[in-house]
N, C-alpha and C positions, 0 to 999 in steps of 0.2 A: 502494500499500500504505500503510495505517496505520502511525504508531507511535505505540507506548502505552509512556510513560514515566512513574514516579512522582517527583513532582515537589515541589517546596516552596517554589516562587517567591511573588513579589509582584507585583500590577499596579497600576494606577491605583488611588488612593485607600487604599491599604493591602491591597488583598486579597488573602485566602493563595491561591491554588488547590495541593492537596495533592496531585490526581493529572488527569493529562489525554492525553486520545488527541488526537492534533493532525488527524487528517481529512486528505481531498485534494483537496476543494470549494474554491468560490470563498471569499475572505476578507470577513466581513463589518466594514466602515467605517462611521463616522459617514453619517448619511443613507440607509443600504440598508434593504429592507425584509426582516423576516427573519421568519424563523418557527422556536420550539424549542421543545422538550420539557423541562418542569422540574418540579424538585420541590423544595421546600421545607421545613426539618425545624428546629426547636428544642433549642436546645446538648444535653438530655438523649432527644434520637433520634426527639420526637414529631412525625409529619407534620401540618405545617399547611395543604399546600395541594399538587395533583399538577395538572398539565396538559399533554393530551397533544400537544397544539398550539396555542402560544401565539404570534401574531403581534403584531410594535410595528415602530416606525423606530428604529432605533439613536442615541441622541445626541438624540431630542426632546423626552426627559423622562415617555416615557411607561410605564417603567417606575421601580422605583426603580435609585438607581444603581451599589448592587451587580450587578443584572443587566446596566445596561446597559454598566458598566467588561468585565464577562465576558465578552461576546458580541464586542466591538468586538474584531476581530485573530486571532477563531476562524476554522479553513476547516470548511465545510461536510460532516459526518460527524464533525465535533470533537466531542468529551464532554470537561466541566471536575468538577471536583468540588471547591467550596470554601466557606471563612470569609468571614465579610463582618459587621462590626464594627457595631454600632447606627447609626451615622455615615452608614453606605449603605444603610441599611435603614429602619427607620419611627421609628427615634430613643426620643424621650419617650413620642411619641405611642401606641406600639403599634400594634396593631389589636384592635379592643374582643373579648374570649372566645378571641383565638386567638392572639396576638403581646403577650407583657407587653412593659410598656414597656423600651425600652434591652435589646432583646434581641439579641445577636447570632445570627447565621441561618446555617444549612448549607445549601450550592444544591450540586443536581445539574440540570447546564444539557448539552443535545446541542444542537446546531447542526444544524437538517431542510434547512432551505431559507434560499436568500440573494439579494435580488432587486437587482441592483445599481444605484446611483440615477444620475441623468442620462442 
């Protein structure tokens, strides 16, 4: 049974988790192949990207640090809503015409699948 809890906790790198549904499946660790559902929003609410299924390996720098840090420790079926500072996102570079320089981002992440490494 999923447990849902409004939390205001911090993860590695200072990520601020606003809400979390824990989930009941396998826990994602560094080196695991994962598939997530992801929505990225700017501070004023504009959605800049959505992915129904986005695959990567945790801890291999295939995604911005905020996503790597947020997924590590999540259970399959879990969801996290969090705010990430620019140092864990795109920093001063931003993303041309999508994400301004030094933007904090709001992320909605759901862990859909996790294949354990090793």
